[in-house]
C-alpha positions as CSV (number, residue, x, y, z in Angstrom):
1,M,-17.5,-20.8,-10.5
2,R,-14.0,-21.4,-11.3
3,V,-11.0,-19.9,-9.6
4,V,-8.3,-18.4,-11.7
5,P,-4.8,-19.5,-10.9
6,G,-2.8,-16.6,-9.3
7,T,-5.8,-14.8,-8.1
8,P,-4.9,-13.1,-4.7
9,T,-6.9,-14.0,-1.7
10,V,-8.5,-10.8,-0.5
11,N,-8.9,-10.3,3.4
12,V,-12.0,-8.2,3.9
13,Q,-13.4,-7.1,7.3
14,R,-16.8,-5.1,7.8
15,Y,-18.0,-2.8,10.6
16,T,-21.0,-1.1,11.1
17,E,-21.2,2.4,12.8
18,S,-24.1,4.9,13.6
19,I,-22.7,8.5,13.0
20,G,-25.0,11.4,13.2
21,G,-28.1,9.1,13.2
22,R,-27.0,7.4,9.8
23,P,-25.8,4.1,9.5
24,Y,-22.4,3.5,7.9
25,L,-20.9,0.1,6.5
26,I,-17.2,0.4,6.6
27,E,-15.4,-2.1,4.6
28,V,-11.6,-2.8,5.5
29,T,-9.2,-4.5,3.2
30,A,-5.6,-5.8,3.7
31,L,-2.9,-4.3,1.4
32,T,-0.3,-6.0,3.5
33,D,0.1,-7.8,6.9
34,Q,0.7,-4.3,8.3
35,R,-1.5,-2.0,6.1
36,W,-5.2,-1.7,6.0
37,R,-7.5,0.3,3.9
38,A,-11.0,1.5,5.2
39,Q,-13.7,2.9,2.9
40,I,-17.4,3.3,3.1
41,M,-18.8,0.4,1.3
42,R,-20.4,1.1,-2.0
43,A,-24.2,0.3,-2.1
44,P,-26.3,0.3,-5.2
45,G,-27.0,3.7,-6.4
46,I,-25.1,5.5,-4.0
47,P,-21.6,6.6,-5.1
48,T,-18.7,7.0,-2.6
49,A,-16.2,9.6,-3.4
50,L,-14.7,9.7,0.1
51,M,-11.0,8.9,0.2
52,P,-9.8,5.8,2.1
53,F,-8.3,5.7,5.3
54,Y,-5.3,3.5,6.3
55,G,-3.9,2.0,9.4
56,P,-1.7,-0.8,10.8
57,T,-4.7,-3.0,11.8
58,P,-8.4,-3.3,10.3
59,E,-9.5,-1.8,13.9
60,D,-7.1,1.4,13.2
61,A,-8.1,2.0,9.8
62,A,-11.8,1.6,10.5
63,R,-11.5,3.8,13.6
64,S,-9.8,6.5,11.6
65,L,-12.6,6.8,9.0
66,S,-15.3,6.7,11.9
67,A,-13.6,9.5,13.6
68,W,-13.2,11.5,10.5
69,L,-17.1,10.9,9.8
70,L,-17.7,12.2,13.5
71,R,-15.8,15.4,12.8
72,A,-17.4,15.9,9.5
73,H,-20.9,15.5,11.0
74,A,-20.2,17.8,13.9
75,H,-19.1,20.5,11.5
76,A,-21.9,20.1,9.3
77,G,-24.3,20.6,12.3
78,R,-22.4,23.7,13.4
79,A,-22.8,25.1,9.7
80,V,-26.5,24.8,9.7
């Protein structure tokens, strides 16, 4: 494999969360030193249409996404 000159280095962190009895893999990437984007990691054959969540640290971005997933699962449980 050859590295292309000028290719940016991407800082990626991954977190696992169990929400509503389902496992989620959250991928957080650095946009800048103070801005991180969290999204559910794409798995083969499973599309993700969920909007990304942002935060000043990788933990904050992942926590925002996890909190939204918890609220969504709680709401879905009440709707059934």
